[in-house]
C-alpha positions as CSV (number, residue, x, y, z in Angstrom):
1,M,28.1,-20.6,6.8
2,P,25.7,-19.9,3.6
3,I,23.4,-16.9,3.4
4,Q,19.8,-18.0,3.9
5,Q,17.3,-17.4,0.9
6,D,15.0,-15.3,2.3
7,I,18.1,-12.5,2.7
8,A,19.5,-13.7,-0.5
9,D,18.8,-10.9,-2.8
10,L,19.8,-7.9,-0.5
11,P,23.1,-6.2,-0.7
12,L,25.9,-8.5,0.7
13,S,26.4,-5.9,3.6
14,D,22.9,-6.7,4.3
15,Q,23.0,-9.8,4.2
16,V,26.1,-10.5,6.5
17,Y,24.3,-7.6,8.9
18,A,21.0,-9.5,9.0
19,K,22.9,-12.8,9.4
20,M,24.8,-11.4,12.4
21,R,21.6,-10.1,13.9
22,E,20.0,-13.5,14.0
23,L,23.5,-14.9,15.8
24,L,23.0,-12.6,18.2
25,R,19.6,-13.1,18.8
26,D,19.9,-16.8,18.8
27,G,22.4,-16.2,21.8
28,A,25.3,-18.1,19.7
29,F,27.2,-14.9,20.9
30,T,28.5,-14.7,24.5
31,S,29.2,-11.1,26.6
32,G,32.3,-10.0,26.0
33,Q,33.1,-12.5,23.0
34,R,35.4,-10.9,20.4
35,V,33.8,-10.2,17.1
36,S,36.3,-9.3,14.3
37,E,36.4,-8.2,10.3
38,A,38.5,-11.8,9.9
39,D,36.1,-13.8,11.7
40,I,33.7,-12.4,10.1
41,C,35.1,-13.0,6.7
42,D,35.8,-16.6,7.8
43,R,32.2,-17.2,8.7
44,F,30.2,-15.9,5.7
45,Q,32.9,-16.1,3.1
46,V,32.7,-12.6,2.6
47,S,35.2,-9.7,1.6
48,R,35.9,-7.4,4.6
49,T,33.9,-4.5,3.3
50,P,30.8,-6.0,4.2
51,A,32.2,-7.1,7.3
52,R,33.1,-3.9,8.0
53,E,29.8,-2.3,7.3
54,A,28.1,-4.4,9.2
55,I,30.4,-4.0,12.6
56,R,29.6,-0.5,12.3
57,R,26.1,-1.1,11.8
58,L,26.2,-3.4,15.0
59,L,28.2,-1.0,16.8
60,N,26.0,1.9,16.0
61,E,22.9,-0.6,17.5
62,G,24.8,-1.2,21.0
63,F,25.1,-4.8,20.2
64,L,28.6,-4.7,20.0
65,T,30.9,-2.6,22.2
66,T,34.6,-1.2,21.8
67,V,36.4,-2.4,24.8
68,E,39.9,-0.3,26.2
69,S,42.0,-2.3,24.2
70,G,40.7,-1.5,21.0
71,R,38.9,-4.7,20.7
72,I,35.4,-5.1,19.5
73,V,33.1,-7.5,21.5
74,V,29.6,-8.3,22.1
75,A,28.1,-6.0,24.5
76,E,27.7,-7.5,28.2
77,I,23.7,-7.7,29.0
78,D,24.1,-6.4,32.7
79,I,21.0,-6.2,35.1
80,E,20.5,-2.8,34.8
81,R,20.4,-3.1,30.5
82,A,17.9,-6.1,30.8
83,E,15.5,-3.7,33.0
84,E,15.7,-1.3,30.4
85,I,15.3,-3.7,27.3
86,Y,11.9,-5.2,29.5
87,D,11.0,-1.2,29.7
88,M,10.8,-1.3,26.3
89,R,9.9,-4.6,25.1
90,E,6.6,-4.0,27.4
91,A,5.5,-0.9,25.8
92,V,6.1,-2.3,22.3
93,E,4.6,-6.0,22.9
94,C,1.6,-4.0,24.5
95,L,0.9,-1.7,21.3
96,A,1.6,-4.7,18.9
97,A,-1.1,-6.6,20.4
98,K,-3.3,-3.6,20.8
99,L,-2.9,-2.9,16.8
100,A,-3.0,-6.3,16.0
101,A,-6.7,-7.0,17.5
102,K,-7.8,-4.1,15.6
103,K,-6.7,-5.1,12.3
104,A,-6.5,-8.8,11.7
105,N,-8.1,-10.6,9.6
106,T,-8.8,-14.0,8.7
107,K,-5.9,-14.7,6.6
108,D,-4.0,-13.3,9.7
109,L,-5.5,-15.3,12.6
110,I,-5.0,-18.5,10.6
111,E,-1.4,-17.9,10.3
112,L,-0.9,-16.7,14.0
113,R,-2.8,-20.0,14.8
114,S,-0.8,-22.4,12.9
115,I,2.4,-20.9,14.5
116,L,0.7,-21.7,18.0
117,D,-0.4,-24.8,17.0
118,E,3.3,-25.4,16.5
119,Q,4.3,-24.4,19.6
120,R,1.1,-26.8,21.2
121,R,2.7,-30.0,19.3
122,G,6.3,-28.9,21.3
123,A,9.4,-27.9,20.0
124,T,12.4,-30.7,20.0
125,D,14.6,-28.6,21.7
126,E,15.3,-25.1,23.6
127,T,16.7,-23.5,20.1
128,D,13.5,-25.0,18.2
129,F,11.1,-23.7,21.2
130,L,12.8,-20.0,20.5
131,D,12.8,-20.3,16.9
132,I,8.8,-20.8,17.3
133,N,8.5,-18.0,20.0
134,D,10.3,-15.3,17.8
135,R,8.0,-16.3,14.5
136,F,5.1,-15.7,17.1
137,H,5.8,-12.3,18.1
138,R,7.0,-11.4,14.6
139,C,3.5,-12.7,13.2
140,V,2.0,-10.3,15.9
141,Y,4.6,-7.3,15.1
142,K,3.1,-7.7,10.9
143,I,-0.5,-8.2,11.8
144,A,-0.3,-4.6,13.8
145,S,1.3,-2.8,10.3
146,N,3.4,-0.2,11.8
147,R,7.0,0.2,9.8
148,Y,8.0,2.3,13.4
149,L,7.0,-0.2,15.6
150,L,8.6,-3.2,13.6
151,R,11.5,-1.5,13.3
152,S,11.5,-1.1,17.3
153,A,10.7,-4.8,18.0
154,E,13.2,-6.1,15.8
155,I,15.6,-4.2,17.7
156,L,14.2,-5.5,21.2
157,L,13.8,-9.2,19.8
158,V,18.0,-9.0,19.4
159,S,18.3,-7.6,22.7
160,A,16.0,-10.2,24.2
161,G,18.0,-13.0,22.6
162,M,21.2,-11.9,24.1
163,I,19.9,-12.0,27.2
164,R,18.7,-15.4,26.9
165,G,22.4,-16.1,25.5
166,T,23.6,-15.3,29.0
167,T,21.0,-17.2,30.5
168,Q,20.7,-20.3,28.1
169,G,20.0,-23.5,29.1
170,R,18.7,-22.3,32.6
171,Y,15.1,-21.3,32.1
172,D,12.1,-22.9,31.9
173,Y,9.8,-21.8,29.0
174,N,7.4,-24.1,28.1
175,T,5.4,-24.5,31.6
176,W,4.0,-20.8,30.7
177,S,5.0,-19.4,27.2
178,L,2.0,-21.4,25.7
179,Q,-0.8,-20.5,27.8
180,D,-0.2,-16.8,27.3
181,H,0.3,-16.7,23.5
182,E,-2.9,-18.6,24.1
183,E,-4.5,-15.7,25.7
184,I,-2.7,-13.2,23.3
185,Y,-4.3,-15.1,20.4
186,Q,-7.6,-15.1,21.6
187,A,-7.7,-11.6,22.6
188,I,-6.5,-10.8,18.8
189,E,-9.0,-13.0,17.4
190,D,-12.2,-11.4,19.4
191,G,-10.5,-8.0,18.3
192,N,-10.2,-7.3,22.1
193,T,-8.0,-4.3,22.0
194,T,-7.5,-4.2,26.0
195,A,-7.4,-7.9,26.8
196,A,-4.5,-7.9,24.0
197,E,-2.9,-5.5,25.4
198,E,-3.2,-7.0,28.9
199,A,-2.7,-10.6,28.1
200,A,1.0,-9.3,26.2
201,R,1.7,-7.2,29.4
202,R,1.6,-10.4,31.5
203,H,3.6,-12.1,29.3
204,V,6.2,-9.8,29.2
205,R,6.4,-9.2,32.9
206,R,6.3,-12.7,33.7
207,G,9.4,-13.7,31.4
208,R,11.2,-10.3,32.8
209,M,10.9,-11.7,36.7
210,Q,12.0,-14.8,35.7
211,R,14.5,-14.3,33.4
212,I,16.0,-10.9,35.9
213,S,15.8,-13.2,39.0
214,L,18.1,-15.3,37.1
215,L,20.8,-13.0,36.1
216,K,21.1,-11.6,39.7
217,T,21.2,-15.0,40.6
218,L,24.1,-16.0,38.2
219,S,25.7,-12.5,38.8
220,S,26.0,-13.2,42.6
221,S,27.4,-17.0,42.2
């Protein structure tokens, strides 16, 4: 798998790490799936040093874990961990929307609106939808312009993607996500920080309710 252009100027270990986080975010790995240096070397055509460094960083962030046999695997997203992720995501998304409503300029609004228009035209499949969805949220984070929030948000996007990987193909997004994004956008455009924060909170809580319910169903089946 070639390294994409937007991260091609990074050191090789950072490129591999970024691509692995992207794959985890996109649900390309399942909980408990083994991840080895050799697999990463083969996937990205790199030596063991950048592969080892990427694994070390992903272990530190909790995306990978070491099991009793000593193997490194993708961390399991159980209901308790999913609840913790959504607790943090609500806090981060609400703050991001509030700051974006305070700071957005005309250029920011045009960029955010273009992503929303793309979502309105309709995604071709679930992967396409998730890409548009993540770009919308990333754009809000960028407008919020807080480096510490951005770091937390990026980790949470990966964590949310790992939840999606567990429930992939069993979840209906389009029926409510566009409406929620419209409300968030409108509040940001109006400069209404309270409305932006509340719209973001409703959005996260709606996703949380549906996703946790689905995880409970899957865990009991």
